[in-house]
N, C-alpha and C positions, 0 to 999 in steps of 0.2 A: 504494500500500500504506500502511496506517495506521502501520506501524512506521517507515517511511522519511519520514513527514511531519514537517518541522521544527517547532520551537516556534512560530515566527512564523506558519507555515501553519496550525497548530492554532488560534491566536488569531484569525486572519482567518476561518477556518471557523466558529468559535463566534460571531463578530460577525455574519457573514452569516446564520447560522441564527437568531440573536435578532432581526435586522432583519426577517426574514420577507419579503424581497423576492423570494426564490426558494424553490421547494419543496425539502424535505429530500432528495428523490430526485435532483433536479437537482444539488444541492450534492455529494451522495455520488458521482455520476457524474463531475462535474468534477474532484474531488480524488482519484478512484480509491479510495474507501473505502466502507464499508458504512453503511447508514442507522443502524444501532445505534451506530457510532462517532460519527456526526454528533450523535445524541441525547446521547451521553455528554459531548461537548465543549460542547454547548449548556447542559446542566444544570450542568456545572462552572462555566461563565462566569456563569450566572444566580445560582448560590450565591455566587460571588465578589462580584457586584454587590450582592446582599442584605447581605452582611457589610460591604461598604465603606460603604454608605449607612445602615446601622442605627445608631441613637443609641448612643453609648458608655455602658456600664454600669459603675459603680464596683463593686469587689469586695465592699464592705460594704453595697451598696444592697439593700434587701429586694425580692425578685422577686415573691413571693406569700406569703400566709398559709395555713397548713395547720391544719385542725382535728384535733387529736389526740384520738381517742376510744378507748375500750376495744376497740371493734370494729376500728378501724384498726390498733391495736397487735397484735391477734390476726392480722390480715392480714399485718403485717410479719413476725411470728414464723413464719407458714406460708411466706411468700414467700422468706425468706432461705435455708432449706434446699432448697426446690424450685428456685428460680431461680439462686441464687448457690452452691449446693452447700455451704452453711455447716454446720458442726457445731453441736451444742447449745451448747457453750461459746462458739462464735463469735457466736451469737445473743445470749447473755448479755452479751458484751463490746460488741457493737454498741449495744444498748439502754442499757448503762451509760455508755459513752464518748461517744456522740453525743446521746443524749436525757436522760442523767442519771437513768435509770430503773432501779433495782435489781430484777432478777427472778432466780428460782432455776432450776436445771436441771429440777427437778420441774415447775415451772410451764410451761416450754417443752415438756416432754414431754406434759403434760396437754392443752395447746392443740393440739399436732400430733395427738394421739390423737383428740381431739374432731373435728378436721377430717377425719381418716381415716374416722370413723364416718359423717360427713355424705357424704363422697365414696362410701362403700360403698353407701349408699342410691341414689345417682344411678347408680352402676355396675350395680346390679341391675335397672335399668329396661329397657335395650335388649333387643329381640327378637333372639335369636341363631340363628333358624332359617335365615338366609341364608348361614351359614358352611358351606362345603363341605369345607374342609381345615383341620384344627387342628394347630398346632405346640405340643408340650408339652415342658417341661424343668423341671429343678430347679436353681435358682440359690441363692446363699447370701448372707445378710447376717451377716457374721461366721461364727458357728457355727450360725446359725439357718437351716434350709432354707426356701426360698420356692418354692411351687408356681406355675408360670407356664403360661398358655395363650394363644396368639396366633392370630388368623385369618391364614392364609397369604396371602390376596389383598389384604386391606386393612391388615394389620398391627395391627388392633384387638386390644387386650389384654383378653380376657374373663375371665382368671383371674390373680390376683396376690395370693397370701395367704401370710403367714408362719405356719408350723406347727412344733410340737415334733418331729413325725415326718414321714417321707415314705414310709410303708408303704402297702400296698394299701388298707387301710380308709380312711386319710386321703384318698388320691387318689379313691377310689370315692365318698366322701361329696360332695366338691366337684364331681365330674363329674356326679353325680346332680342336684345343685343347678343346674348349668348346663343339664342336660337339661330341667329344669322351665321354663327360660327359652327353650326351643326348640332348644337345641344338639343336633344329631344329624348330625355330619359324615359324608361318604362314607368318609373314612379320616383318620387322624392320622399324624403323624411325630414320632418321639422317639428317644432313645438306648436303650441296653439296660437301663435301670433296671428292676429286677424289681418294685419296689413300684408304679411308674408303670404298667407294662404289666398287672400283675395287677389293679390298681385299675380300669383301663379295661375289662378283660374282665369284671370283676364288675359294673360299672355299665352298660356298653353292649353286652355280649354279643359278637356276631360282628363288630363294627366293626373293620376292619383297622388295625393300628398298624405303619406302615412304619418302617424304620430310617433315621435321618439319617446321612449320611456324614461329617459334620464331625468328630464325636468320634473315630471310628475312624481317620480320616486324621490327625488331630492326634496320636493315640496312636502310630500307625505312624511318623510323621515324628519323633516324640520318640525312638523306638527307634533310627531311623537316625542321628539327631544324636548320641545317646549313644555309639553304636558308633564314629562318626567321631571323637569326642573321645578315646575310648580308643585308637584307632589313632594319633591325633596324639601322645598321651602315650607310647605305645610307641616311636614314632619319636624323640621327644625323649630318652627314656631311652637308646636305642641311640646317638644322637649324643653324649650326655654321656659314656657309657662309652667310646666310640671316641676322644673327645678325651682322656680320662684315660689311655688306653693310649698315645697319642702322646706325652703328657708323661712317662709313666713310662719310655719307651724300653726299655732292657734290664733294668730293675729288676723284672722279672716272671719269675724263673727257673722257677717251677713252672707257669706258664701259666694261672693261675686267671683272670686278666682276659680272656685270649683265649677261654677256655671261656664266661665270662659274656657276652662280646660275641657269640659264636655263638648262645647261647641268646636274647639280646636280638633278634638279627636274625630268628631263627625266630619269636619272639613277634610282632615287628613285621609280618612277612610274613602271618602268620595273621590278625592283627587288621585289617590293611589290606584283605586279601582279603574278610574277613567284612563289614567296613563297606561296601566297594564293592558287594558282592552284595546286601546288604540294602537299600542306597540304591537300587539299580536296581529291585529288586522293589517297593519302596514307590512309586517313580516310575511304574512300570507300573500299579500299583493306582490311583494318583491320576489319571493321564492317559489310561489305556486302559480301565479297568474301571469306576470309579466316576464318571467324567465324565458330564455330562448328555447331551451329544450324542455318541453312540458306537454300538457294534454292538448287535445284538439280544440279548435276554435269554439265549438258549441259548449264544451265543458268550461273553457276559460270564461266565456260570457256568463255562465251561471255563477261561477266563483266570483267574478268581478261584481256582478249585481248583488251578490250576497254581502261582499265587503262594503259596498256603497249603502246598502240597506242597514247594516249594522252601525255604520257611521251616522246615518240619519237618526237612528234610535238614540244615540249618545249625543247628538247635536245640541239638545236643550241644556246639557251640562255646561257647555262652553261654546255657544253659537258663533261668537266673534272669531274664534280660531278654527273651529271644525267646519263650519258651513262653507267657507271659500274652497277648502280642499275637497269637500264632498261634492260641491257643485262642479268643480273642475273635472273630477273623475267622472261624474255622471254625464257631462256634456262631451267628453273626449273618448268615451268608451270605444266606439267603432274605429276611431283613428288609432288609438293606442293598441288595439288588438289586431290591426290589419296585418302585422307581420305573421301572426299565427295562421291566417288564411293562406299566405304564401308558403309557409312551412308545411301545411297540410298538403298542398298541391305537390310540393317537391318530394315529400315522403311517399305520397301515392305513386309518383312517377318511378321512384326507386323500387317500390314494391312490384310494380308491373314489369320493370326491366329485369328483375331477378326472380320473378314468379314466386314470391313469398308473401305471406299475409301482411297487410299493412300494419296491424298492431305490433308485430315483431320488429318491423323497421322503426317504429316509434320507441319501442322499448330499448332498442340499440342506441337510438339518439339520446334518450333520457339517461341511459347508463353512463354516458360520457360526461355527465354532470359530476360524477364521482372521480376523485384522483385515482390514478392507476396504482398507487401504493396502498389503496384501501382494500381490506379483505372483502368488503361488500361489493366492490367493483368486480373482482375476480369470481366471486360467487355468482353474481348476475351474468358475467361473461360465460361462465361454464353452463349455466342454465340455458342461455340463448344458443 
């Protein structure tokens, strides 16, 4: 095993690998390690030899001369924000402190905008007809919305533009421009943004826009976390009040503290029960309904409706927090579960191609939710 090989053994292994008297496969077998490990030790020893025999260089010795031109300076100004994530002021400080060159924030902005215009020309050249699934979203640079579009298969970003608005007209214009470059996907995926969806419908007509599950899951988990914090706070208040009563002893003749403690216990019990129930529903939603490898579309719809109904039952306990999430789930059901319909079609095609029952194909799909190191995985694998 490579982990158990002592330092002296690693040195000897590296020397033998550099000597070349034996093949790397033979060395790996002799020492009980992988070929990759042998390569690593050999390269490490080679780098150490190069460093040991390289001529010493003084710190003040000139290594090479660099021709500083206006073009090179523009490259530096563009590279610092893109590669080093530098701010405009960071670029100004770099040029001032290292090169003794004073530049203004406006100059940095102008150089970057000019580079953006050049890049836009290059970005508009590729043919987008090969993209079958588009992923659309709205991100923000400060308060400025940025419309984004990405190819699901290659992660190529075919749309990334800052706009003052993110309404239907703005989205529609950019999607029409992308269509002129050949973009006509089978379907897209996006959140429930009204402007985004309306813009796509206006530009592409009947092209489906399926709902992504990330945003709604994050929102649901945020609700569960908030209710858990409220329950924890209720428990803390009950414990504080209980400790105060213990210190007061008999100095509570009218029993006000006892009444407050009883109310605190009731509030704690309700808050804890609500937090626990909502957490369970959110976990069901994540692991049983919106998970990729799961039941068929009809079953998912039943489970989804059950989760929504249970949230509605608990909505009077905290309508301000629960209602927005419940309404969002209820309104987006068909969009959120659209992926399940596509999965059903693909699994059915696999079953037909291999002449096996469709339930077995789904079981094989669900099995891969388990890690291959799990005994349950191999038990299920053997059964299938």
